N, CA, C and O atoms as a Maestro MAE file, in Angstrom:
{
 s_m_m2io_version
 :::
 2.0.0
}

f_m_ct {
 s_m_title
 :::
 protein
 m_atom[292] {
  # First column is atom index #
  i_m_mmod_type
  r_m_x_coord
  r_m_y_coord
  r_m_z_coord
  i_m_residue_number
  s_m_chain_name
  s_m_pdb_residue_name
  s_m_pdb_atom_name
  i_m_atomic_number
  :::
  1 25 -13.914 3.506 -0.527 1 A "MET " " N  " 7
  2 3 -13.610 3.369 0.880 1 A "MET " " CA " 6
  3 2 -13.455 4.753 1.518 1 A "MET " " C  " 6
  4 15 -13.839 4.962 2.668 1 A "MET " " O  " 8
  5 25 -12.886 5.696 0.756 2 A "GLU " " N  " 7
  6 3 -12.745 7.053 1.282 2 A "GLU " " CA " 6
  7 2 -14.106 7.702 1.507 2 A "GLU " " C  " 6
  8 15 -14.292 8.449 2.468 2 A "GLU " " O  " 8
  9 25 -15.047 7.418 0.628 3 A "GLU " " N  " 7
  10 3 -16.399 7.962 0.799 3 A "GLU " " CA " 6
  11 2 -17.059 7.386 2.047 3 A "GLU " " C  " 6
  12 15 -17.761 8.094 2.769 3 A "GLU " " O  " 8
  13 25 -16.834 6.120 2.293 4 A "ILE " " N  " 7
  14 3 -17.382 5.486 3.498 4 A "ILE " " CA " 6
  15 2 -16.800 6.152 4.734 4 A "ILE " " C  " 6
  16 15 -17.519 6.470 5.681 4 A "ILE " " O  " 8
  17 25 -15.474 6.360 4.713 5 A "ARG " " N  " 7
  18 3 -14.820 7.020 5.849 5 A "ARG " " CA " 6
  19 2 -15.414 8.402 6.076 5 A "ARG " " C  " 6
  20 15 -15.755 8.757 7.204 5 A "ARG " " O  " 8
  21 25 -15.540 9.182 5.005 6 A "ASP " " N  " 7
  22 3 -16.079 10.536 5.126 6 A "ASP " " CA " 6
  23 2 -17.518 10.531 5.635 6 A "ASP " " C  " 6
  24 15 -17.905 11.388 6.428 6 A "ASP " " O  " 8
  25 25 -18.304 9.564 5.176 7 A "ASN " " N  " 7
  26 3 -19.681 9.441 5.628 7 A "ASN " " CA " 6
  27 2 -19.735 9.103 7.115 7 A "ASN " " C  " 6
  28 15 -20.573 9.631 7.846 7 A "ASN " " O  " 8
  29 25 -18.848 8.233 7.555 8 A "LEU " " N  " 7
  30 3 -18.815 7.874 8.974 8 A "LEU " " CA " 6
  31 2 -18.460 9.081 9.836 8 A "LEU " " C  " 6
  32 15 -19.030 9.261 10.912 8 A "LEU " " O  " 8
  33 25 -17.529 9.904 9.375 9 A "VAL " " N  " 7
  34 3 -17.156 11.107 10.123 9 A "VAL " " CA " 6
  35 2 -18.367 12.022 10.260 9 A "VAL " " C  " 6
  36 15 -18.625 12.556 11.339 9 A "VAL " " O  " 8
  37 25 -19.103 12.202 9.179 10 A "ALA " " N  " 7
  38 3 -20.300 13.056 9.219 10 A "ALA " " CA " 6
  39 2 -21.366 12.459 10.139 10 A "ALA " " C  " 6
  40 15 -22.024 13.187 10.883 10 A "ALA " " O  " 8
  41 25 -21.533 11.150 10.090 11 A "ARG " " N  " 7
  42 3 -22.543 10.509 10.951 11 A "ARG " " CA " 6
  43 2 -22.157 10.586 12.421 11 A "ARG " " C  " 6
  44 15 -23.028 10.709 13.281 11 A "ARG " " O  " 8
  45 25 -20.864 10.515 12.720 12 A "ILE " " N  " 7
  46 3 -20.408 10.652 14.112 12 A "ILE " " CA " 6
  47 2 -20.720 12.059 14.614 12 A "ILE " " C  " 6
  48 15 -21.211 12.229 15.731 12 A "ILE " " O  " 8
  49 25 -20.437 13.058 13.793 13 A "ALA " " N  " 7
  50 3 -20.725 14.445 14.187 13 A "ALA " " CA " 6
  51 2 -22.217 14.622 14.458 13 A "ALA " " C  " 6
  52 15 -22.604 15.257 15.439 13 A "ALA " " O  " 8
  53 25 -23.057 14.055 13.581 14 A "GLU " " N  " 7
  54 3 -24.503 14.155 13.771 14 A "GLU " " CA " 6
  55 2 -24.934 13.459 15.060 14 A "GLU " " C  " 6
  56 15 -25.730 13.998 15.828 14 A "GLU " " O  " 8
  57 25 -24.406 12.268 15.288 15 A "ALA " " N  " 7
  58 3 -24.779 11.516 16.489 15 A "ALA " " CA " 6
  59 2 -24.346 12.254 17.747 15 A "ALA " " C  " 6
  60 15 -25.059 12.236 18.750 15 A "ALA " " O  " 8
  61 25 -23.190 12.900 17.708 16 A "GLU " " N  " 7
  62 3 -22.738 13.668 18.882 16 A "GLU " " CA " 6
  63 2 -23.650 14.876 19.124 16 A "GLU " " C  " 6
  64 15 -23.982 15.186 20.268 16 A "GLU " " O  " 8
  65 25 -24.050 15.551 18.048 17 A "ARG " " N  " 7
  66 3 -24.974 16.697 18.189 17 A "ARG " " CA " 6
  67 2 -26.298 16.270 18.791 17 A "ARG " " C  " 6
  68 15 -26.881 16.982 19.609 17 A "ARG " " O  " 8
  69 25 -26.770 15.095 18.377 18 A "GLU " " N  " 7
  70 3 -28.076 14.604 18.822 18 A "GLU " " CA " 6
  71 2 -28.015 13.881 20.162 18 A "GLU " " C  " 6
  72 15 -29.055 13.570 20.742 18 A "GLU " " O  " 8
  73 25 -26.810 13.610 20.661 19 A "GLY " " N  " 7
  74 3 -26.679 12.934 21.950 19 A "GLY " " CA " 6
  75 2 -26.883 11.433 21.884 19 A "GLY " " C  " 6
  76 15 -27.229 10.811 22.889 19 A "GLY " " O  " 8
  77 25 -26.675 10.846 20.724 20 A "TRP " " N  " 7
  78 3 -26.840 9.397 20.557 20 A "TRP " " CA " 6
  79 2 -25.518 8.707 20.898 20 A "TRP " " C  " 6
  80 15 -24.776 8.299 20.005 20 A "TRP " " O  " 8
  81 25 -25.232 8.580 22.189 21 A "LEU " " N  " 7
  82 3 -23.923 8.108 22.632 21 A "LEU " " CA " 6
  83 2 -23.617 6.679 22.182 21 A "LEU " " C  " 6
  84 15 -22.486 6.384 21.795 21 A "LEU " " O  " 8
  85 25 -24.599 5.799 22.226 22 A "GLY " " N  " 7
  86 3 -24.380 4.424 21.775 22 A "GLY " " CA " 6
  87 2 -24.060 4.373 20.289 22 A "GLY " " C  " 6
  88 15 -23.214 3.594 19.848 22 A "GLY " " O  " 8
  89 25 -24.735 5.198 19.537 23 A "GLU " " N  " 7
  90 3 -24.497 5.270 18.095 23 A "GLU " " CA " 6
  91 2 -23.094 5.799 17.807 23 A "GLU " " C  " 6
  92 15 -22.422 5.328 16.890 23 A "GLU " " O  " 8
  93 25 -22.662 6.773 18.592 24 A "VAL " " N  " 7
  94 3 -21.323 7.354 18.402 24 A "VAL " " CA " 6
  95 2 -20.261 6.265 18.549 24 A "VAL " " C  " 6
  96 15 -19.348 6.161 17.730 24 A "VAL " " O  " 8
  97 25 -20.387 5.471 19.581 25 A "GLU " " N  " 7
  98 3 -19.379 4.429 19.828 25 A "GLU " " CA " 6
  99 2 -19.330 3.417 18.683 25 A "GLU " " C  " 6
  100 15 -18.246 3.049 18.231 25 A "GLU " " O  " 8
  101 25 -20.469 2.976 18.223 26 A "GLY " " N  " 7
  102 3 -20.503 2.025 17.114 26 A "GLY " " CA " 6
  103 2 -19.921 2.598 15.834 26 A "GLY " " C  " 6
  104 15 -19.211 1.908 15.102 26 A "GLY " " O  " 8
  105 25 -20.224 3.862 15.567 27 A "LEU " " N  " 7
  106 3 -19.687 4.516 14.373 27 A "LEU " " CA " 6
  107 2 -18.177 4.690 14.468 27 A "LEU " " C  " 6
  108 15 -17.471 4.575 13.466 27 A "LEU " " O  " 8
  109 25 -17.685 4.964 15.661 28 A "ARG " " N  " 7
  110 3 -16.229 5.097 15.839 28 A "ARG " " CA " 6
  111 2 -15.518 3.771 15.575 28 A "ARG " " C  " 6
  112 15 -14.427 3.754 15.005 28 A "ARG " " O  " 8
  113 25 -16.123 2.681 15.980 29 A "VAL " " N  " 7
  114 3 -15.543 1.358 15.700 29 A "VAL " " CA " 6
  115 2 -15.494 1.139 14.187 29 A "VAL " " C  " 6
  116 15 -14.486 0.676 13.652 29 A "VAL " " O  " 8
  117 25 -16.579 1.472 13.510 30 A "SER " " N  " 7
  118 3 -16.621 1.335 12.051 30 A "SER " " CA " 6
  119 2 -15.594 2.245 11.383 30 A "SER " " C  " 6
  120 15 -14.950 1.849 10.411 30 A "SER " " O  " 8
  121 25 -15.441 3.459 11.899 31 A "LEU " " N  " 7
  122 3 -14.476 4.399 11.342 31 A "LEU " " CA " 6
  123 2 -13.049 3.867 11.494 31 A "LEU " " C  " 6
  124 15 -12.237 3.992 10.578 31 A "LEU " " O  " 8
  125 25 -12.752 3.286 12.627 32 A "THR " " N  " 7
  126 3 -11.428 2.696 12.833 32 A "THR " " CA " 6
  127 2 -11.173 1.587 11.818 32 A "THR " " C  " 6
  128 15 -10.080 1.493 11.260 32 A "THR " " O  " 8
  129 25 -12.172 0.753 11.579 33 A "GLY " " N  " 7
  130 3 -12.029 -0.316 10.587 33 A "GLY " " CA " 6
  131 2 -11.818 0.231 9.182 33 A "GLY " " C  " 6
  132 15 -11.008 -0.300 8.422 33 A "GLY " " O  " 8
  133 25 -12.541 1.287 8.836 34 A "ALA " " N  " 7
  134 3 -12.392 1.895 7.509 34 A "ALA " " CA " 6
  135 2 -11.008 2.499 7.347 34 A "ALA " " C  " 6
  136 15 -10.393 2.357 6.291 34 A "ALA " " O  " 8
  137 25 -10.512 3.167 8.374 35 A "LYS " " N  " 7
  138 3 -9.162 3.752 8.313 35 A "LYS " " CA " 6
  139 2 -8.102 2.668 8.184 35 A "LYS " " C  " 6
  140 15 -7.144 2.822 7.427 35 A "LYS " " O  " 8
  141 25 -8.269 1.573 8.920 36 A "ASP " " N  " 7
  142 3 -7.320 0.455 8.815 36 A "ASP " " CA " 6
  143 2 -7.310 -0.134 7.409 36 A "ASP " " C  " 6
  144 15 -6.247 -0.433 6.867 36 A "ASP " " O  " 8
  145 25 -8.479 -0.298 6.826 37 A "LYS " " N  " 7
  146 3 -8.573 -0.855 5.472 37 A "LYS " " CA " 6
  147 2 -7.917 0.082 4.458 37 A "LYS " " C  " 6
  148 15 -7.211 -0.374 3.558 37 A "LYS " " O  " 8
  149 25 -8.146 1.385 4.602 38 A "LEU " " N  " 7
  150 3 -7.508 2.348 3.700 38 A "LEU " " CA " 6
  151 2 -5.986 2.286 3.832 38 A "LEU " " C  " 6
  152 15 -5.274 2.381 2.832 38 A "LEU " " O  " 8
  153 25 -5.491 2.131 5.043 39 A "ALA " " N  " 7
  154 3 -4.045 2.022 5.244 39 A "ALA " " CA " 6
  155 2 -3.505 0.761 4.569 39 A "ALA " " C  " 6
  156 15 -2.424 0.795 3.982 39 A "ALA " " O  " 8
  157 25 -4.239 -0.343 4.642 40 A "GLN " " N  " 7
  158 3 -3.822 -1.581 3.977 40 A "GLN " " CA " 6
  159 2 -3.787 -1.408 2.468 40 A "GLN " " C  " 6
  160 15 -2.848 -1.858 1.812 40 A "GLN " " O  " 8
  161 25 -4.800 -0.760 1.916 41 A "VAL " " N  " 7
  162 3 -4.861 -0.535 0.471 41 A "VAL " " CA " 6
  163 2 -3.700 0.358 0.029 41 A "VAL " " C  " 6
  164 15 -3.062 0.096 -0.990 41 A "VAL " " O  " 8
  165 25 -3.431 1.412 0.800 42 A "ASP " " N  " 7
  166 3 -2.325 2.311 0.471 42 A "ASP " " CA " 6
  167 2 -0.984 1.578 0.522 42 A "ASP " " C  " 6
  168 15 -0.137 1.772 -0.349 42 A "ASP " " O  " 8
  169 25 -0.791 0.739 1.540 43 A "ALA " " N  " 7
  170 3 0.457 -0.004 1.661 43 A "ALA " " CA " 6
  171 2 0.624 -0.988 0.502 43 A "ALA " " C  " 6
  172 15 1.727 -1.142 -0.022 43 A "ALA " " O  " 8
  173 25 -0.449 -1.647 0.104 44 A "LEU " " N  " 7
  174 3 -0.390 -2.583 -1.015 44 A "LEU " " CA " 6
  175 2 -0.043 -1.852 -2.312 44 A "LEU " " C  " 6
  176 15 0.780 -2.327 -3.094 44 A "LEU " " O  " 8
  177 25 -0.666 -0.711 -2.534 45 A "ALA " " N  " 7
  178 3 -0.386 0.070 -3.748 45 A "ALA " " CA " 6
  179 2 1.064 0.532 -3.769 45 A "ALA " " C  " 6
  180 15 1.700 0.548 -4.823 45 A "ALA " " O  " 8
  181 25 1.586 0.907 -2.610 46 A "GLU " " N  " 7
  182 3 2.978 1.356 -2.536 46 A "GLU " " CA " 6
  183 2 3.939 0.206 -2.830 46 A "GLU " " C  " 6
  184 15 4.926 0.386 -3.544 46 A "GLU " " O  " 8
  185 25 3.652 -0.970 -2.284 47 A "ARG " " N  " 7
  186 3 4.515 -2.133 -2.544 47 A "ARG " " CA " 6
  187 2 4.481 -2.520 -4.012 47 A "ARG " " C  " 6
  188 15 5.512 -2.883 -4.578 47 A "ARG " " O  " 8
  189 25 3.319 -2.449 -4.632 48 A "GLN " " N  " 7
  190 3 3.194 -2.849 -6.028 48 A "GLN " " CA " 6
  191 2 3.868 -1.866 -6.972 48 A "GLN " " C  " 6
  192 15 4.273 -2.252 -8.068 48 A "GLN " " O  " 8
  193 25 3.995 -0.616 -6.577 49 A "SER " " N  " 7
  194 3 4.606 0.375 -7.459 49 A "SER " " CA " 6
  195 2 6.110 0.497 -7.233 49 A "SER " " C  " 6
  196 15 6.795 1.182 -7.992 49 A "SER " " O  " 8
  197 25 6.623 -0.152 -6.212 50 A "ALA " " N  " 7
  198 3 8.053 -0.067 -5.918 50 A "ALA " " CA " 6
  199 2 8.848 -0.874 -6.942 50 A "ALA " " C  " 6
  200 15 8.401 -1.925 -7.404 50 A "ALA " " O  " 8
  201 25 10.027 -0.372 -7.289 51 A "ALA " " N  " 7
  202 3 10.907 -1.072 -8.220 51 A "ALA " " CA " 6
  203 2 11.459 -2.333 -7.551 51 A "ALA " " C  " 6
  204 15 11.764 -2.334 -6.358 51 A "ALA " " O  " 8
  205 25 11.577 -3.369 -8.314 52 A "VAL " " N  " 7
  206 3 12.094 -4.625 -7.806 52 A "VAL " " CA " 6
  207 2 13.451 -4.879 -8.451 52 A "VAL " " C  " 6
  208 15 13.526 -5.016 -9.672 52 A "VAL " " O  " 8
  209 25 14.522 -4.944 -7.670 53 A "PRO " " N  " 7
  210 3 15.829 -5.218 -8.257 53 A "PRO " " CA " 6
  211 2 15.883 -6.662 -8.758 53 A "PRO " " C  " 6
  212 15 15.559 -7.597 -8.025 53 A "PRO " " O  " 8
  213 25 16.290 -6.827 -9.998 54 A "LEU " " N  " 7
  214 3 16.320 -8.153 -10.608 54 A "LEU " " CA " 6
  215 2 17.662 -8.846 -10.454 54 A "LEU " " C  " 6
  216 15 17.785 -10.036 -10.742 54 A "LEU " " O  " 8
  217 25 18.653 -8.119 -10.006 55 A "GLY " " N  " 7
  218 3 19.959 -8.734 -9.819 55 A "GLY " " CA " 6
  219 2 20.625 -9.097 -11.137 55 A "GLY " " C  " 6
  220 15 21.340 -10.096 -11.214 55 A "GLY " " O  " 8
  221 25 20.400 -8.301 -12.169 56 A "MET " " N  " 7
  222 3 20.991 -8.581 -13.474 56 A "MET " " CA " 6
  223 2 22.503 -8.375 -13.408 56 A "MET " " C  " 6
  224 15 22.974 -7.393 -12.834 56 A "MET " " O  " 8
  225 25 23.253 -9.291 -13.989 57 A "PRO " " N  " 7
  226 3 24.713 -9.158 -13.948 57 A "PRO " " CA " 6
  227 2 25.177 -8.052 -14.898 57 A "PRO " " C  " 6
  228 15 24.545 -7.785 -15.920 57 A "PRO " " O  " 8
  229 25 26.262 -7.436 -14.547 58 A "GLY " " N  " 7
  230 3 26.869 -6.449 -15.427 58 A "GLY " " CA " 6
  231 2 27.847 -7.154 -16.368 58 A "GLY " " C  " 6
  232 15 28.411 -8.187 -16.007 58 A "GLY " " O  " 8
  233 25 28.051 -6.616 -17.550 59 A "PHE " " N  " 7
  234 3 28.969 -7.198 -18.520 59 A "PHE " " CA " 6
  235 2 30.108 -6.232 -18.751 59 A "PHE " " C  " 6
  236 15 29.890 -5.076 -19.114 59 A "PHE " " O  " 8
  237 25 31.326 -6.707 -18.538 60 A "SER " " N  " 7
  238 3 32.474 -5.833 -18.729 60 A "SER " " CA " 6
  239 2 32.927 -5.808 -20.183 60 A "SER " " C  " 6
  240 15 33.550 -4.836 -20.612 60 A "SER " " O  " 8
  241 25 32.626 -6.867 -20.959 61 A "ARG " " N  " 7
  242 3 33.000 -6.912 -22.375 61 A "ARG " " CA " 6
  243 2 31.793 -7.324 -23.185 61 A "ARG " " C  " 6
  244 15 30.945 -8.082 -22.713 61 A "ARG " " O  " 8
  245 25 31.717 -6.833 -24.385 62 A "ALA " " N  " 7
  246 3 30.663 -7.248 -25.302 62 A "ALA " " CA " 6
  247 2 31.194 -8.374 -26.161 62 A "ALA " " C  " 6
  248 15 32.409 -8.526 -26.287 62 A "ALA " " O  " 8
  249 25 30.330 -9.158 -26.748 63 A "GLY " " N  " 7
  250 3 30.793 -10.144 -27.703 63 A "GLY " " CA " 6
  251 2 30.409 -11.559 -27.399 63 A "GLY " " C  " 6
  252 15 30.639 -12.427 -28.240 63 A "GLY " " O  " 8
  253 25 29.856 -11.847 -26.286 64 A "GLY " " N  " 7
  254 3 29.378 -13.195 -26.001 64 A "GLY " " CA " 6
  255 2 30.485 -14.233 -25.927 64 A "GLY " " C  " 6
  256 15 30.329 -15.324 -26.475 64 A "GLY " " O  " 8
  257 25 31.581 -13.936 -25.279 65 A "THR " " N  " 7
  258 3 32.688 -14.899 -25.184 65 A "THR " " CA " 6
  259 2 32.681 -15.658 -23.872 65 A "THR " " C  " 6
  260 15 33.650 -16.344 -23.546 65 A "THR " " O  " 8
  261 25 31.624 -15.547 -23.135 66 A "ALA " " N  " 7
  262 3 31.566 -16.248 -21.843 66 A "ALA " " CA " 6
  263 2 31.657 -17.755 -22.072 66 A "ALA " " C  " 6
  264 15 30.950 -18.317 -22.909 66 A "ALA " " O  " 8
  265 25 32.528 -18.380 -21.325 67 A "GLY " " N  " 7
  266 3 32.651 -19.832 -21.420 67 A "GLY " " CA " 6
  267 2 33.591 -20.289 -22.532 67 A "GLY " " C  " 6
  268 15 33.857 -21.486 -22.645 67 A "GLY " " O  " 8
  269 25 34.093 -19.388 -23.345 68 A "THR " " N  " 7
  270 3 35.010 -19.755 -24.414 68 A "THR " " CA " 6
  271 2 36.424 -19.486 -23.936 68 A "THR " " C  " 6
  272 15 36.742 -18.356 -23.565 68 A "THR " " O  " 8
  273 25 37.290 -20.510 -23.936 69 A "PRO " " N  " 7
  274 3 38.648 -20.290 -23.453 69 A "PRO " " CA " 6
  275 2 39.416 -19.364 -24.386 69 A "PRO " " C  " 6
  276 15 39.230 -19.394 -25.603 69 A "PRO " " O  " 8
  277 25 40.272 -18.550 -23.807 70 A "ARG " " N  " 7
  278 3 41.109 -17.665 -24.583 70 A "ARG " " CA " 6
  279 2 42.323 -18.424 -25.124 70 A "ARG " " C  " 6
  280 15 42.894 -19.271 -24.437 70 A "ARG " " O  " 8
  281 25 42.703 -18.114 -26.346 71 A "PRO " " N  " 7
  282 3 43.922 -18.763 -26.849 71 A "PRO " " CA " 6
  283 2 45.150 -18.229 -26.127 71 A "PRO " " C  " 6
  284 15 45.235 -17.043 -25.809 71 A "PRO " " O  " 8
  285 25 46.078 -19.105 -25.878 72 A "THR " " N  " 7
  286 3 47.323 -18.704 -25.229 72 A "THR " " CA " 6
  287 2 48.400 -18.566 -26.278 72 A "THR " " C  " 6
  288 15 48.406 -19.304 -27.264 72 A "THR " " O  " 8
  289 25 49.312 -17.631 -26.082 73 A "SER " " N  " 7
  290 3 50.378 -17.482 -27.077 73 A "SER " " CA " 6
  291 2 51.716 -17.885 -26.583 73 A "SER " " C  " 6
  292 15 52.697 -17.807 -27.322 73 A "SER " " O  " 8
  :::
 }
 m_bond[291] {
  # First column is bond index #
  i_m_from
  i_m_to
  i_m_order
  :::
  1 1 2 1
  2 2 3 1
  3 3 4 2
  4 3 5 1
  5 5 6 1
  6 6 7 1
  7 7 8 2
  8 7 9 1
  9 9 10 1
  10 10 11 1
  11 11 12 2
  12 11 13 1
  13 13 14 1
  14 14 15 1
  15 15 16 2
  16 15 17 1
  17 17 18 1
  18 18 19 1
  19 19 20 2
  20 19 21 1
  21 21 22 1
  22 22 23 1
  23 23 24 2
  24 23 25 1
  25 25 26 1
  26 26 27 1
  27 27 28 2
  28 27 29 1
  29 29 30 1
  30 30 31 1
  31 31 32 2
  32 31 33 1
  33 33 34 1
  34 34 35 1
  35 35 36 2
  36 35 37 1
  37 37 38 1
  38 38 39 1
  39 39 40 2
  40 39 41 1
  41 41 42 1
  42 42 43 1
  43 43 44 2
  44 43 45 1
  45 45 46 1
  46 46 47 1
  47 47 48 2
  48 47 49 1
  49 49 50 1
  50 50 51 1
  51 51 52 2
  52 51 53 1
  53 53 54 1
  54 54 55 1
  55 55 56 2
  56 55 57 1
  57 57 58 1
  58 58 59 1
  59 59 60 2
  60 59 61 1
  61 61 62 1
  62 62 63 1
  63 63 64 2
  64 63 65 1
  65 65 66 1
  66 66 67 1
  67 67 68 2
  68 67 69 1
  69 69 70 1
  70 70 71 1
  71 71 72 2
  72 71 73 1
  73 73 74 1
  74 74 75 1
  75 75 76 2
  76 75 77 1
  77 77 78 1
  78 78 79 1
  79 79 80 2
  80 79 81 1
  81 81 82 1
  82 82 83 1
  83 83 84 2
  84 83 85 1
  85 85 86 1
  86 86 87 1
  87 87 88 2
  88 87 89 1
  89 89 90 1
  90 90 91 1
  91 91 92 2
  92 91 93 1
  93 93 94 1
  94 94 95 1
  95 95 96 2
  96 95 97 1
  97 97 98 1
  98 98 99 1
  99 99 100 2
  100 99 101 1
  101 101 102 1
  102 102 103 1
  103 103 104 2
  104 103 105 1
  105 105 106 1
  106 106 107 1
  107 107 108 2
  108 107 109 1
  109 109 110 1
  110 110 111 1
  111 111 112 2
  112 111 113 1
  113 113 114 1
  114 114 115 1
  115 115 116 2
  116 115 117 1
  117 117 118 1
  118 118 119 1
  119 119 120 2
  120 119 121 1
  121 121 122 1
  122 122 123 1
  123 123 124 2
  124 123 125 1
  125 125 126 1
  126 126 127 1
  127 127 128 2
  128 127 129 1
  129 129 130 1
  130 130 131 1
  131 131 132 2
  132 131 133 1
  133 133 134 1
  134 134 135 1
  135 135 136 2
  136 135 137 1
  137 137 138 1
  138 138 139 1
  139 139 140 2
  140 139 141 1
  141 141 142 1
  142 142 143 1
  143 143 144 2
  144 143 145 1
  145 145 146 1
  146 146 147 1
  147 147 148 2
  148 147 149 1
  149 149 150 1
  150 150 151 1
  151 151 152 2
  152 151 153 1
  153 153 154 1
  154 154 155 1
  155 155 156 2
  156 155 157 1
  157 157 158 1
  158 158 159 1
  159 159 160 2
  160 159 161 1
  161 161 162 1
  162 162 163 1
  163 163 164 2
  164 163 165 1
  165 165 166 1
  166 166 167 1
  167 167 168 2
  168 167 169 1
  169 169 170 1
  170 170 171 1
  171 171 172 2
  172 171 173 1
  173 173 174 1
  174 174 175 1
  175 175 176 2
  176 175 177 1
  177 177 178 1
  178 178 179 1
  179 179 180 2
  180 179 181 1
  181 181 182 1
  182 182 183 1
  183 183 184 2
  184 183 185 1
  185 185 186 1
  186 186 187 1
  187 187 188 2
  188 187 189 1
  189 189 190 1
  190 190 191 1
  191 191 192 2
  192 191 193 1
  193 193 194 1
  194 194 195 1
  195 195 196 2
  196 195 197 1
  197 197 198 1
  198 198 199 1
  199 199 200 2
  200 199 201 1
  201 201 202 1
  202 202 203 1
  203 203 204 2
  204 203 205 1
  205 205 206 1
  206 206 207 1
  207 207 208 2
  208 207 209 1
  209 209 210 1
  210 210 211 1
  211 211 212 2
  212 211 213 1
  213 213 214 1
  214 214 215 1
  215 215 216 2
  216 215 217 1
  217 217 218 1
  218 218 219 1
  219 219 220 2
  220 219 221 1
  221 221 222 1
  222 222 223 1
  223 223 224 2
  224 223 225 1
  225 225 226 1
  226 226 227 1
  227 227 228 2
  228 227 229 1
  229 229 230 1
  230 230 231 1
  231 231 232 2
  232 231 233 1
  233 233 234 1
  234 234 235 1
  235 235 236 2
  236 235 237 1
  237 237 238 1
  238 238 239 1
  239 239 240 2
  240 239 241 1
  241 241 242 1
  242 242 243 1
  243 243 244 2
  244 243 245 1
  245 245 246 1
  246 246 247 1
  247 247 248 2
  248 247 249 1
  249 249 250 1
  250 250 251 1
  251 251 252 2
  252 251 253 1
  253 253 254 1
  254 254 255 1
  255 255 256 2
  256 255 257 1
  257 257 258 1
  258 258 259 1
  259 259 260 2
  260 259 261 1
  261 261 262 1
  262 262 263 1
  263 263 264 2
  264 263 265 1
  265 265 266 1
  266 266 267 1
  267 267 268 2
  268 267 269 1
  269 269 270 1
  270 270 271 1
  271 271 272 2
  272 271 273 1
  273 273 274 1
  274 274 275 1
  275 275 276 2
  276 275 277 1
  277 277 278 1
  278 278 279 1
  279 279 280 2
  280 279 281 1
  281 281 282 1
  282 282 283 1
  283 283 284 2
  284 283 285 1
  285 285 286 1
  286 286 287 1
  287 287 288 2
  288 287 289 1
  289 289 290 1
  290 290 291 1
  291 291 292 2
  :::
 }
}
């Protein structure tokens, strides 16, 4: 997608040099679409690499005594 974007930039420059105004406008529309797609891909990659909190409980004591009543003295 980055290569497509770079190619569009080069084609816009060429079209402007040659005076192909209609071509320039169409290429700019395509360039906007390519930039939007790259932004979507970047955002998706960022979301996928972000840490996800699992909400794991903390344990104050070791030993697996949860749910077992304590003896009273």
